[in-house]
HTML snippet that shows the backbone in 3Dmol.js (N, CA, C, O; Angstrom):
<script src="https://3Dmol.org/build/3Dmol-min.js"></script>
<div id="view" style="width:600px;height:400px;position:relative"></div>
<script>
const pdb = `
ATOM      1  N   MET A   1      39.675  13.879  14.898  1.00  0.00           N
ATOM      2  CA  MET A   1      39.640  12.709  14.038  1.00  0.00           C
ATOM      3  C   MET A   1      38.494  11.793  14.428  1.00  0.00           C
ATOM      4  O   MET A   1      37.764  11.297  13.570  1.00  0.00           O
ATOM      5  N   LEU A   2      38.342  11.572  15.720  1.00  0.00           N
ATOM      6  CA  LEU A   2      37.272  10.711  16.216  1.00  0.00           C
ATOM      7  C   LEU A   2      35.904  11.310  15.892  1.00  0.00           C
ATOM      8  O   LEU A   2      34.988  10.597  15.481  1.00  0.00           O
ATOM      9  N   TYR A   3      35.774  12.616  16.078  1.00  0.00           N
ATOM     10  CA  TYR A   3      34.509  13.290  15.795  1.00  0.00           C
ATOM     11  C   TYR A   3      34.159  13.198  14.310  1.00  0.00           C
ATOM     12  O   TYR A   3      33.002  12.943  13.976  1.00  0.00           O
ATOM     13  N   SER A   4      35.114  13.397  13.422  1.00  0.00           N
ATOM     14  CA  SER A   4      34.848  13.334  11.984  1.00  0.00           C
ATOM     15  C   SER A   4      34.487  11.915  11.548  1.00  0.00           C
ATOM     16  O   SER A   4      33.646  11.731  10.668  1.00  0.00           O
ATOM     17  N   THR A   5      35.118  10.914  12.159  1.00  0.00           N
ATOM     18  CA  THR A   5      34.792   9.522  11.836  1.00  0.00           C
ATOM     19  C   THR A   5      33.365   9.187  12.267  1.00  0.00           C
ATOM     20  O   THR A   5      32.623   8.546  11.523  1.00  0.00           O
ATOM     21  N   ILE A   6      32.991   9.615  13.449  1.00  0.00           N
ATOM     22  CA  ILE A   6      31.634   9.348  13.947  1.00  0.00           C
ATOM     23  C   ILE A   6      30.600  10.085  13.100  1.00  0.00           C
ATOM     24  O   ILE A   6      29.559   9.520  12.764  1.00  0.00           O
ATOM     25  N   SER A   7      30.874  11.323  12.759  1.00  0.00           N
ATOM     26  CA  SER A   7      29.915  12.079  11.947  1.00  0.00           C
ATOM     27  C   SER A   7      29.788  11.474  10.551  1.00  0.00           C
ATOM     28  O   SER A   7      28.699  11.480   9.978  1.00  0.00           O
ATOM     29  N   TYR A   8      30.888  10.950   9.990  1.00  0.00           N
ATOM     30  CA  TYR A   8      30.830  10.301   8.685  1.00  0.00           C
ATOM     31  C   TYR A   8      29.966   9.049   8.747  1.00  0.00           C
ATOM     32  O   TYR A   8      29.150   8.819   7.854  1.00  0.00           O
ATOM     33  N   ILE A   9      30.132   8.249   9.774  1.00  0.00           N
ATOM     34  CA  ILE A   9      29.354   7.005   9.916  1.00  0.00           C
ATOM     35  C   ILE A   9      27.874   7.327  10.098  1.00  0.00           C
ATOM     36  O   ILE A   9      27.021   6.690   9.480  1.00  0.00           O
ATOM     37  N   THR A  10      27.568   8.300  10.933  1.00  0.00           N
ATOM     38  CA  THR A  10      26.157   8.643  11.152  1.00  0.00           C
ATOM     39  C   THR A  10      25.541   9.267   9.910  1.00  0.00           C
ATOM     40  O   THR A  10      24.369   9.023   9.622  1.00  0.00           O
ATOM     41  N   SER A  11      26.300  10.066   9.169  1.00  0.00           N
ATOM     42  CA  SER A  11      25.747  10.658   7.946  1.00  0.00           C
ATOM     43  C   SER A  11      25.504   9.586   6.897  1.00  0.00           C
ATOM     44  O   SER A  11      24.545   9.679   6.130  1.00  0.00           O
ATOM     45  N   ARG A  12      26.355   8.574   6.852  1.00  0.00           N
ATOM     46  CA  ARG A  12      26.168   7.482   5.901  1.00  0.00           C
ATOM     47  C   ARG A  12      24.914   6.693   6.246  1.00  0.00           C
ATOM     48  O   ARG A  12      24.171   6.289   5.351  1.00  0.00           O
ATOM     49  N   LYS A  13      24.671   6.470   7.535  1.00  0.00           N
ATOM     50  CA  LYS A  13      23.464   5.779   7.966  1.00  0.00           C
ATOM     51  C   LYS A  13      22.226   6.622   7.638  1.00  0.00           C
ATOM     52  O   LYS A  13      21.203   6.091   7.206  1.00  0.00           O
ATOM     53  N   ASN A  14      22.329   7.929   7.846  1.00  0.00           N
ATOM     54  CA  ASN A  14      21.209   8.814   7.547  1.00  0.00           C
ATOM     55  C   ASN A  14      20.898   8.842   6.052  1.00  0.00           C
ATOM     56  O   ASN A  14      19.734   8.905   5.659  1.00  0.00           O
ATOM     57  N   LYS A  15      21.929   8.794   5.226  1.00  0.00           N
ATOM     58  CA  LYS A  15      21.704   8.786   3.786  1.00  0.00           C
ATOM     59  C   LYS A  15      21.007   7.515   3.352  1.00  0.00           C
ATOM     60  O   LYS A  15      20.116   7.559   2.503  1.00  0.00           O
ATOM     61  N   SER A  16      21.395   6.378   3.919  1.00  0.00           N
ATOM     62  CA  SER A  16      20.721   5.127   3.554  1.00  0.00           C
ATOM     63  C   SER A  16      19.281   5.139   4.046  1.00  0.00           C
ATOM     64  O   SER A  16      18.384   4.635   3.371  1.00  0.00           O
ATOM     65  N   LEU A  17      19.063   5.712   5.216  1.00  0.00           N
ATOM     66  CA  LEU A  17      17.705   5.839   5.734  1.00  0.00           C
ATOM     67  C   LEU A  17      16.879   6.772   4.861  1.00  0.00           C
ATOM     68  O   LEU A  17      15.711   6.492   4.590  1.00  0.00           O
ATOM     69  N   GLU A  18      17.468   7.873   4.419  1.00  0.00           N
ATOM     70  CA  GLU A  18      16.777   8.810   3.539  1.00  0.00           C
ATOM     71  C   GLU A  18      16.421   8.148   2.212  1.00  0.00           C
ATOM     72  O   GLU A  18      15.333   8.375   1.683  1.00  0.00           O
ATOM     73  N   LYS A  19      17.319   7.338   1.669  1.00  0.00           N
ATOM     74  CA  LYS A  19      17.027   6.642   0.411  1.00  0.00           C
ATOM     75  C   LYS A  19      15.843   5.698   0.572  1.00  0.00           C
ATOM     76  O   LYS A  19      14.972   5.645  -0.296  1.00  0.00           O
ATOM     77  N   GLU A  20      15.804   4.952   1.676  1.00  0.00           N
ATOM     78  CA  GLU A  20      14.689   4.036   1.906  1.00  0.00           C
ATOM     79  C   GLU A  20      13.381   4.794   2.085  1.00  0.00           C
ATOM     80  O   GLU A  20      12.347   4.391   1.551  1.00  0.00           O
ATOM     81  N   LEU A  21      13.426   5.889   2.834  1.00  0.00           N
ATOM     82  CA  LEU A  21      12.218   6.672   3.041  1.00  0.00           C
ATOM     83  C   LEU A  21      11.743   7.323   1.743  1.00  0.00           C
ATOM     84  O   LEU A  21      10.542   7.375   1.479  1.00  0.00           O
ATOM     85  N   SER A  22      12.671   7.814   0.938  1.00  0.00           N
ATOM     86  CA  SER A  22      12.271   8.425  -0.331  1.00  0.00           C
ATOM     87  C   SER A  22      11.685   7.380  -1.269  1.00  0.00           C
ATOM     88  O   SER A  22      10.772   7.680  -2.038  1.00  0.00           O
ATOM     89  N   LYS A  23      12.205   6.153  -1.212  1.00  0.00           N
ATOM     90  CA  LYS A  23      11.654   5.079  -2.036  1.00  0.00           C
ATOM     91  C   LYS A  23      10.224   4.765  -1.599  1.00  0.00           C
ATOM     92  O   LYS A  23       9.345   4.558  -2.436  1.00  0.00           O
ATOM     93  N   GLU A  24       9.994   4.732  -0.284  1.00  0.00           N
ATOM     94  CA  GLU A  24       8.639   4.486   0.212  1.00  0.00           C
ATOM     95  C   GLU A  24       7.697   5.611  -0.202  1.00  0.00           C
ATOM     96  O   GLU A  24       6.555   5.352  -0.581  1.00  0.00           O
ATOM     97  N   TYR A  25       8.165   6.862  -0.132  1.00  0.00           N
ATOM     98  CA  TYR A  25       7.323   7.982  -0.537  1.00  0.00           C
ATOM     99  C   TYR A  25       7.046   7.947  -2.032  1.00  0.00           C
ATOM    100  O   TYR A  25       5.938   8.272  -2.458  1.00  0.00           O
ATOM    101  N   ASP A  26       8.034   7.558  -2.842  1.00  0.00           N
ATOM    102  CA  ASP A  26       7.824   7.454  -4.283  1.00  0.00           C
ATOM    103  C   ASP A  26       6.789   6.385  -4.600  1.00  0.00           C
ATOM    104  O   ASP A  26       5.923   6.590  -5.451  1.00  0.00           O
ATOM    105  N   GLU A  27       6.872   5.237  -3.917  1.00  0.00           N
ATOM    106  CA  GLU A  27       5.891   4.175  -4.129  1.00  0.00           C
ATOM    107  C   GLU A  27       4.504   4.635  -3.692  1.00  0.00           C
ATOM    108  O   GLU A  27       3.507   4.333  -4.347  1.00  0.00           O
ATOM    109  N   ARG A  28       4.449   5.359  -2.593  1.00  0.00           N
ATOM    110  CA  ARG A  28       3.177   5.869  -2.086  1.00  0.00           C
ATOM    111  C   ARG A  28       2.578   6.883  -3.059  1.00  0.00           C
ATOM    112  O   ARG A  28       1.376   6.863  -3.323  1.00  0.00           O
ATOM    113  N   ASP A  29       3.422   7.768  -3.590  1.00  0.00           N
ATOM    114  CA  ASP A  29       2.943   8.753  -4.555  1.00  0.00           C
ATOM    115  C   ASP A  29       2.440   8.085  -5.826  1.00  0.00           C
ATOM    116  O   ASP A  29       1.429   8.505  -6.389  1.00  0.00           O
ATOM    117  N   ALA A  30       3.134   7.051  -6.280  1.00  0.00           N
ATOM    118  CA  ALA A  30       2.694   6.329  -7.473  1.00  0.00           C
ATOM    119  C   ALA A  30       1.359   5.638  -7.217  1.00  0.00           C
ATOM    120  O   ALA A  30       0.488   5.628  -8.087  1.00  0.00           O
ATOM    121  N   LEU A  31       1.193   5.062  -6.030  1.00  0.00           N
ATOM    122  CA  LEU A  31      -0.071   4.418  -5.672  1.00  0.00           C
ATOM    123  C   LEU A  31      -1.198   5.439  -5.628  1.00  0.00           C
ATOM    124  O   LEU A  31      -2.294   5.180  -6.124  1.00  0.00           O
ATOM    125  N   ILE A  32      -0.933   6.595  -5.036  1.00  0.00           N
ATOM    126  CA  ILE A  32      -1.950   7.649  -4.957  1.00  0.00           C
ATOM    127  C   ILE A  32      -2.316   8.141  -6.354  1.00  0.00           C
ATOM    128  O   ILE A  32      -3.495   8.337  -6.649  1.00  0.00           O
ATOM    129  N   ASP A  33      -1.323   8.342  -7.214  1.00  0.00           N
ATOM    130  CA  ASP A  33      -1.601   8.798  -8.574  1.00  0.00           C
ATOM    131  C   ASP A  33      -2.452   7.782  -9.333  1.00  0.00           C
ATOM    132  O   ASP A  33      -3.348   8.163 -10.086  1.00  0.00           O
ATOM    133  N   GLY A  34      -2.178   6.502  -9.140  1.00  0.00           N
ATOM    134  CA  GLY A  34      -2.971   5.466  -9.798  1.00  0.00           C
ATOM    135  C   GLY A  34      -4.406   5.448  -9.311  1.00  0.00           C
ATOM    136  O   GLY A  34      -5.334   5.333 -10.112  1.00  0.00           O
ATOM    137  N   LYS A  35      -4.596   5.559  -8.015  1.00  0.00           N
ATOM    138  CA  LYS A  35      -5.949   5.564  -7.469  1.00  0.00           C
ATOM    139  C   LYS A  35      -6.722   6.805  -7.894  1.00  0.00           C
ATOM    140  O   LYS A  35      -7.915   6.721  -8.187  1.00  0.00           O
ATOM    141  N   VAL A  36      -6.053   7.959  -7.930  1.00  0.00           N
ATOM    142  CA  VAL A  36      -6.698   9.203  -8.362  1.00  0.00           C
ATOM    143  C   VAL A  36      -7.095   9.100  -9.832  1.00  0.00           C
ATOM    144  O   VAL A  36      -8.188   9.523 -10.211  1.00  0.00           O
ATOM    145  N   ALA A  37      -6.221   8.543 -10.656  1.00  0.00           N
ATOM    146  CA  ALA A  37      -6.525   8.401 -12.075  1.00  0.00           C
ATOM    147  C   ALA A  37      -7.709   7.456 -12.283  1.00  0.00           C
ATOM    148  O   ALA A  37      -8.566   7.710 -13.129  1.00  0.00           O
ATOM    149  N   ARG A  38      -7.756   6.385 -11.527  1.00  0.00           N
ATOM    150  CA  ARG A  38      -8.869   5.430 -11.655  1.00  0.00           C
ATOM    151  C   ARG A  38     -10.183   6.081 -11.223  1.00  0.00           C
ATOM    152  O   ARG A  38     -11.211   5.899 -11.875  1.00  0.00           O
ATOM    153  N   PHE A  39     -10.151   6.835 -10.132  1.00  0.00           N
ATOM    154  CA  PHE A  39     -11.350   7.520  -9.650  1.00  0.00           C
ATOM    155  C   PHE A  39     -11.805   8.560 -10.673  1.00  0.00           C
ATOM    156  O   PHE A  39     -13.000   8.688 -10.939  1.00  0.00           O
ATOM    157  N   SER A  40     -10.858   9.300 -11.243  1.00  0.00           N
ATOM    158  CA  SER A  40     -11.198  10.313 -12.252  1.00  0.00           C
ATOM    159  C   SER A  40     -11.806   9.670 -13.493  1.00  0.00           C
ATOM    160  O   SER A  40     -12.721  10.227 -14.099  1.00  0.00           O
ATOM    161  N   LEU A  41     -11.307   8.516 -13.865  1.00  0.00           N
ATOM    162  CA  LEU A  41     -11.866   7.817 -15.023  1.00  0.00           C
ATOM    163  C   LEU A  41     -13.299   7.381 -14.763  1.00  0.00           C
ATOM    164  O   LEU A  41     -14.145   7.485 -15.651  1.00  0.00           O
ATOM    165  N   HIS A  42     -13.584   6.895 -13.559  1.00  0.00           N
ATOM    166  CA  HIS A  42     -14.951   6.513 -13.220  1.00  0.00           C
ATOM    167  C   HIS A  42     -15.878   7.727 -13.239  1.00  0.00           C
ATOM    168  O   HIS A  42     -17.002   7.644 -13.736  1.00  0.00           O
ATOM    169  N   ILE A  43     -15.413   8.844 -12.704  1.00  0.00           N
ATOM    170  CA  ILE A  43     -16.206  10.077 -12.716  1.00  0.00           C
ATOM    171  C   ILE A  43     -16.472  10.513 -14.157  1.00  0.00           C
ATOM    172  O   ILE A  43     -17.594  10.896 -14.489  1.00  0.00           O
ATOM    173  N   LEU A  44     -15.461  10.459 -15.005  1.00  0.00           N
ATOM    174  CA  LEU A  44     -15.613  10.856 -16.399  1.00  0.00           C
ATOM    175  C   LEU A  44     -16.638   9.977 -17.117  1.00  0.00           C
ATOM    176  O   LEU A  44     -17.481  10.484 -17.855  1.00  0.00           O
ATOM    177  N   MET A  45     -16.568   8.678 -16.905  1.00  0.00           N
ATOM    178  CA  MET A  45     -17.534   7.781 -17.547  1.00  0.00           C
ATOM    179  C   MET A  45     -18.951   8.090 -17.093  1.00  0.00           C
ATOM    180  O   MET A  45     -19.868   8.129 -17.913  1.00  0.00           O
ATOM    181  N   CYS A  46     -19.142   8.311 -15.801  1.00  0.00           N
ATOM    182  CA  CYS A  46     -20.479   8.641 -15.291  1.00  0.00           C
ATOM    183  C   CYS A  46     -20.975   9.952 -15.878  1.00  0.00           C
ATOM    184  O   CYS A  46     -22.141  10.052 -16.259  1.00  0.00           O
ATOM    185  N   GLU A  47     -20.117  10.953 -15.957  1.00  0.00           N
ATOM    186  CA  GLU A  47     -20.522  12.238 -16.518  1.00  0.00           C
ATOM    187  C   GLU A  47     -20.897  12.118 -17.987  1.00  0.00           C
ATOM    188  O   GLU A  47     -21.865  12.734 -18.433  1.00  0.00           O
ATOM    189  N   ILE A  48     -20.152  11.341 -18.730  1.00  0.00           N
ATOM    190  CA  ILE A  48     -20.466  11.163 -20.154  1.00  0.00           C
ATOM    191  C   ILE A  48     -21.821  10.497 -20.321  1.00  0.00           C
ATOM    192  O   ILE A  48     -22.619  10.910 -21.162  1.00  0.00           O
ATOM    193  N   PHE A  49     -22.083   9.474 -19.530  1.00  0.00           N
ATOM    194  CA  PHE A  49     -23.388   8.813 -19.616  1.00  0.00           C
ATOM    195  C   PHE A  49     -24.523   9.756 -19.228  1.00  0.00           C
ATOM    196  O   PHE A  49     -25.575   9.759 -19.867  1.00  0.00           O
ATOM    197  N   ILE A  50     -24.315  10.544 -18.197  1.00  0.00           N
ATOM    198  CA  ILE A  50     -25.348  11.504 -17.773  1.00  0.00           C
ATOM    199  C   ILE A  50     -25.574  12.554 -18.855  1.00  0.00           C
ATOM    200  O   ILE A  50     -26.717  12.882 -19.175  1.00  0.00           O
ATOM    201  N   LEU A  51     -24.483  13.086 -19.422  1.00  0.00           N
ATOM    202  CA  LEU A  51     -24.633  14.075 -20.483  1.00  0.00           C
ATOM    203  C   LEU A  51     -25.292  13.480 -21.723  1.00  0.00           C
ATOM    204  O   LEU A  51     -26.085  14.153 -22.380  1.00  0.00           O
ATOM    205  N   MET A  52     -24.977  12.235 -22.049  1.00  0.00           N
ATOM    206  CA  MET A  52     -25.632  11.583 -23.184  1.00  0.00           C
ATOM    207  C   MET A  52     -27.135  11.444 -22.942  1.00  0.00           C
ATOM    208  O   MET A  52     -27.932  11.621 -23.863  1.00  0.00           O
ATOM    209  N   PHE A  53     -27.515  11.132 -21.725  1.00  0.00           N
ATOM    210  CA  PHE A  53     -28.932  10.998 -21.391  1.00  0.00           C
ATOM    211  C   PHE A  53     -29.630  12.350 -21.420  1.00  0.00           C
ATOM    212  O   PHE A  53     -30.732  12.473 -21.954  1.00  0.00           O
ATOM    213  N   ILE A  54     -28.992  13.360 -20.850  1.00  0.00           N
ATOM    214  CA  ILE A  54     -29.614  14.689 -20.781  1.00  0.00           C
ATOM    215  C   ILE A  54     -29.762  15.307 -22.172  1.00  0.00           C
ATOM    216  O   ILE A  54     -30.751  15.989 -22.440  1.00  0.00           O
ATOM    217  N   THR A  55     -28.792  15.076 -23.057  1.00  0.00           N
ATOM    218  CA  THR A  55     -28.864  15.687 -24.387  1.00  0.00           C
ATOM    219  C   THR A  55     -29.994  15.121 -25.235  1.00  0.00           C
ATOM    220  O   THR A  55     -30.317  15.698 -26.273  1.00  0.00           O
ATOM    221  N   ASN A  56     -30.599  14.024 -24.833  1.00  0.00           N
ATOM    222  CA  ASN A  56     -31.781  13.529 -25.544  1.00  0.00           C
ATOM    223  C   ASN A  56     -32.976  14.446 -25.314  1.00  0.00           C
ATOM    224  O   ASN A  56     -33.882  14.503 -26.146  1.00  0.00           O
ATOM    225  N   PHE A  57     -32.986  15.160 -24.199  1.00  0.00           N
ATOM    226  CA  PHE A  57     -34.130  15.992 -23.841  1.00  0.00           C
ATOM    227  C   PHE A  57     -33.843  17.490 -23.944  1.00  0.00           C
ATOM    228  O   PHE A  57     -34.755  18.274 -24.209  1.00  0.00           O
ATOM    229  N   VAL A  58     -32.596  17.894 -23.739  1.00  0.00           N
ATOM    230  CA  VAL A  58     -32.228  19.309 -23.714  1.00  0.00           C
ATOM    231  C   VAL A  58     -31.018  19.503 -24.618  1.00  0.00           C
ATOM    232  O   VAL A  58     -30.112  18.670 -24.653  1.00  0.00           O
ATOM    233  N   VAL A  59     -31.015  20.615 -25.347  1.00  0.00           N
ATOM    234  CA  VAL A  59     -29.867  20.935 -26.188  1.00  0.00           C
ATOM    235  C   VAL A  59     -28.825  21.648 -25.321  1.00  0.00           C
ATOM    236  O   VAL A  59     -29.090  22.701 -24.742  1.00  0.00           O
ATOM    237  N   ILE A  60     -27.634  21.045 -25.248  1.00  0.00           N
ATOM    238  CA  ILE A  60     -26.540  21.618 -24.466  1.00  0.00           C
ATOM    239  C   ILE A  60     -25.411  21.974 -25.431  1.00  0.00           C
ATOM    240  O   ILE A  60     -24.954  21.121 -26.192  1.00  0.00           O
ATOM    241  N   PRO A  61     -24.960  23.229 -25.403  1.00  0.00           N
ATOM    242  CA  PRO A  61     -23.823  23.590 -26.270  1.00  0.00           C
ATOM    243  C   PRO A  61     -22.565  22.791 -25.900  1.00  0.00           C
ATOM    244  O   PRO A  61     -22.339  22.462 -24.735  1.00  0.00           O
ATOM    245  N   THR A  62     -21.778  22.497 -26.894  1.00  0.00           N
ATOM    246  CA  THR A  62     -20.582  21.679 -26.690  1.00  0.00           C
ATOM    247  C   THR A  62     -19.607  22.340 -25.724  1.00  0.00           C
ATOM    248  O   THR A  62     -19.029  21.673 -24.867  1.00  0.00           O
ATOM    249  N   ASN A  63     -19.427  23.634 -25.859  1.00  0.00           N
ATOM    250  CA  ASN A  63     -18.494  24.341 -24.975  1.00  0.00           C
ATOM    251  C   ASN A  63     -18.942  24.246 -23.522  1.00  0.00           C
ATOM    252  O   ASN A  63     -18.112  24.081 -22.628  1.00  0.00           O
ATOM    253  N   THR A  64     -20.220  24.346 -23.284  1.00  0.00           N
ATOM    254  CA  THR A  64     -20.740  24.254 -21.919  1.00  0.00           C
ATOM    255  C   THR A  64     -20.535  22.856 -21.356  1.00  0.00           C
ATOM    256  O   THR A  64     -20.120  22.703 -20.207  1.00  0.00           O
ATOM    257  N   ALA A  65     -20.821  21.841 -22.151  1.00  0.00           N
ATOM    258  CA  ALA A  65     -20.656  20.464 -21.691  1.00  0.00           C
ATOM    259  C   ALA A  65     -19.194  20.162 -21.379  1.00  0.00           C
ATOM    260  O   ALA A  65     -18.887  19.545 -20.359  1.00  0.00           O
ATOM    261  N   LEU A  66     -18.298  20.595 -22.254  1.00  0.00           N
ATOM    262  CA  LEU A  66     -16.877  20.357 -22.013  1.00  0.00           C
ATOM    263  C   LEU A  66     -16.376  21.127 -20.797  1.00  0.00           C
ATOM    264  O   LEU A  66     -15.532  20.629 -20.052  1.00  0.00           O
ATOM    265  N   PHE A  67     -16.887  22.331 -20.594  1.00  0.00           N
ATOM    266  CA  PHE A  67     -16.500  23.111 -19.425  1.00  0.00           C
ATOM    267  C   PHE A  67     -16.956  22.429 -18.143  1.00  0.00           C
ATOM    268  O   PHE A  67     -16.208  22.372 -17.167  1.00  0.00           O
ATOM    269  N   VAL A  68     -18.177  21.912 -18.143  1.00  0.00           N
ATOM    270  CA  VAL A  68     -18.696  21.203 -16.962  1.00  0.00           C
ATOM    271  C   VAL A  68     -17.850  19.962 -16.669  1.00  0.00           C
ATOM    272  O   VAL A  68     -17.518  19.694 -15.514  1.00  0.00           O
ATOM    273  N   VAL A  69     -17.506  19.212 -17.702  1.00  0.00           N
ATOM    274  CA  VAL A  69     -16.675  18.017 -17.522  1.00  0.00           C
ATOM    275  C   VAL A  69     -15.299  18.401 -16.991  1.00  0.00           C
ATOM    276  O   VAL A  69     -14.784  17.751 -16.081  1.00  0.00           O
ATOM    277  N   LEU A  70     -14.705  19.438 -17.541  1.00  0.00           N
ATOM    278  CA  LEU A  70     -13.379  19.869 -17.121  1.00  0.00           C
ATOM    279  C   LEU A  70     -13.364  20.319 -15.665  1.00  0.00           C
ATOM    280  O   LEU A  70     -12.486  19.920 -14.900  1.00  0.00           O
ATOM    281  N   VAL A  71     -14.321  21.139 -15.284  1.00  0.00           N
ATOM    282  CA  VAL A  71     -14.370  21.637 -13.908  1.00  0.00           C
ATOM    283  C   VAL A  71     -14.632  20.507 -12.926  1.00  0.00           C
ATOM    284  O   VAL A  71     -14.004  20.445 -11.869  1.00  0.00           O
ATOM    285  N   SER A  72     -15.553  19.616 -13.265  1.00  0.00           N
ATOM    286  CA  SER A  72     -15.854  18.515 -12.343  1.00  0.00           C
ATOM    287  C   SER A  72     -14.674  17.561 -12.202  1.00  0.00           C
ATOM    288  O   SER A  72     -14.449  17.028 -11.116  1.00  0.00           O
ATOM    289  N   LEU A  73     -13.917  17.334 -13.270  1.00  0.00           N
ATOM    290  CA  LEU A  73     -12.728  16.480 -13.162  1.00  0.00           C
ATOM    291  C   LEU A  73     -11.639  17.138 -12.326  1.00  0.00           C
ATOM    292  O   LEU A  73     -10.942  16.461 -11.571  1.00  0.00           O
ATOM    293  N   MET A  74     -11.491  18.443 -12.457  1.00  0.00           N
ATOM    294  CA  MET A  74     -10.498  19.140 -11.624  1.00  0.00           C
ATOM    295  C   MET A  74     -10.878  19.050 -10.155  1.00  0.00           C
ATOM    296  O   MET A  74     -10.022  18.813  -9.302  1.00  0.00           O
ATOM    297  N   ILE A  75     -12.152  19.239  -9.858  1.00  0.00           N
ATOM    298  CA  ILE A  75     -12.614  19.153  -8.477  1.00  0.00           C
ATOM    299  C   ILE A  75     -12.462  17.737  -7.937  1.00  0.00           C
ATOM    300  O   ILE A  75     -12.009  17.547  -6.808  1.00  0.00           O
ATOM    301  N   SER A  76     -12.837  16.749  -8.732  1.00  0.00           N
ATOM    302  CA  SER A  76     -12.734  15.361  -8.261  1.00  0.00           C
ATOM    303  C   SER A  76     -11.277  14.946  -8.079  1.00  0.00           C
ATOM    304  O   SER A  76     -10.967  14.190  -7.158  1.00  0.00           O
ATOM    305  N   GLN A  77     -10.379  15.423  -8.937  1.00  0.00           N
ATOM    306  CA  GLN A  77      -8.962  15.077  -8.784  1.00  0.00           C
ATOM    307  C   GLN A  77      -8.387  15.686  -7.512  1.00  0.00           C
ATOM    308  O   GLN A  77      -7.671  15.010  -6.774  1.00  0.00           O
ATOM    309  N   ILE A  78      -8.687  16.935  -7.249  1.00  0.00           N
ATOM    310  CA  ILE A  78      -8.182  17.585  -6.038  1.00  0.00           C
ATOM    311  C   ILE A  78      -8.739  16.896  -4.800  1.00  0.00           C
ATOM    312  O   ILE A  78      -8.006  16.610  -3.853  1.00  0.00           O
ATOM    313  N   GLY A  79     -10.038  16.633  -4.816  1.00  0.00           N
ATOM    314  CA  GLY A  79     -10.658  15.981  -3.660  1.00  0.00           C
ATOM    315  C   GLY A  79     -10.159  14.574  -3.428  1.00  0.00           C
ATOM    316  O   GLY A  79      -9.883  14.193  -2.290  1.00  0.00           O
ATOM    317  N   SER A  80     -10.038  13.790  -4.499  1.00  0.00           N
ATOM    318  CA  SER A  80      -9.568  12.413  -4.323  1.00  0.00           C
ATOM    319  C   SER A  80      -8.107  12.362  -3.923  1.00  0.00           C
ATOM    320  O   SER A  80      -7.709  11.481  -3.162  1.00  0.00           O
ATOM    321  N   ARG A  81      -7.292  13.296  -4.424  1.00  0.00           N
ATOM    322  CA  ARG A  81      -5.883  13.328  -4.018  1.00  0.00           C
ATOM    323  C   ARG A  81      -5.764  13.636  -2.524  1.00  0.00           C
ATOM    324  O   ARG A  81      -4.975  13.006  -1.820  1.00  0.00           O
ATOM    325  N   LYS A  82      -6.544  14.601  -2.043  1.00  0.00           N
ATOM    326  CA  LYS A  82      -6.509  14.912  -0.610  1.00  0.00           C
ATOM    327  C   LYS A  82      -7.008  13.726   0.210  1.00  0.00           C
ATOM    328  O   LYS A  82      -6.447  13.421   1.263  1.00  0.00           O
ATOM    329  N   TYR A  83      -8.058  13.057  -0.264  1.00  0.00           N
ATOM    330  CA  TYR A  83      -8.592  11.901   0.454  1.00  0.00           C
ATOM    331  C   TYR A  83      -7.553  10.783   0.527  1.00  0.00           C
ATOM    332  O   TYR A  83      -7.319  10.236   1.605  1.00  0.00           O
ATOM    333  N   TYR A  84      -6.933  10.437  -0.589  1.00  0.00           N
ATOM    334  CA  TYR A  84      -5.970   9.348  -0.574  1.00  0.00           C
ATOM    335  C   TYR A  84      -4.693   9.729   0.170  1.00  0.00           C
ATOM    336  O   TYR A  84      -4.026   8.850   0.717  1.00  0.00           O
ATOM    337  N   ASN A  85      -4.335  10.999   0.207  1.00  0.00           N
ATOM    338  CA  ASN A  85      -3.184  11.407   1.026  1.00  0.00           C
ATOM    339  C   ASN A  85      -3.475  11.204   2.508  1.00  0.00           C
ATOM    340  O   ASN A  85      -2.584  10.838   3.273  1.00  0.00           O
ATOM    341  N   LEU A  86      -4.717  11.440   2.913  1.00  0.00           N
ATOM    342  CA  LEU A  86      -5.077  11.227   4.312  1.00  0.00           C
ATOM    343  C   LEU A  86      -5.212   9.747   4.648  1.00  0.00           C
ATOM    344  O   LEU A  86      -4.796   9.314   5.722  1.00  0.00           O
ATOM    345  N   VAL A  87      -5.789   8.971   3.741  1.00  0.00           N
ATOM    346  CA  VAL A  87      -6.062   7.556   4.016  1.00  0.00           C
ATOM    347  C   VAL A  87      -4.797   6.717   3.921  1.00  0.00           C
ATOM    348  O   VAL A  87      -4.539   5.876   4.781  1.00  0.00           O
ATOM    349  N   LEU A  88      -4.005   6.946   2.870  1.00  0.00           N
ATOM    350  CA  LEU A  88      -2.813   6.113   2.679  1.00  0.00           C
ATOM    351  C   LEU A  88      -1.686   6.700   3.418  1.00  0.00           C
ATOM    352  O   LEU A  88      -0.582   6.156   3.394  1.00  0.00           O
TER     353      LEU A  88
END
`;
const viewer = $3Dmol.createViewer("view");
viewer.addModel(pdb, "pdb");
viewer.setStyle({}, {cartoon: {color: "spectrum"}});
viewer.zoomTo();
viewer.render();
</script>
């Protein structure tokens, strides 16, 4: 009886601790997602401006331009997510 009472009390404390830790991780994940999205948006704007400038001098097919934008955004998202996971 004593053992079950002690284990119940400690498990209840652990559950409250787990809830607090999961809340902190959820807030951290939301912060990381926001920072990654903001960084990706800045990268996208820069790429669009560069492509607009380059297309004045060179003809670039639409599929190629969209592929370059897509690949660079995937790379920047992966890299920025890893960076913010390490920093935050």
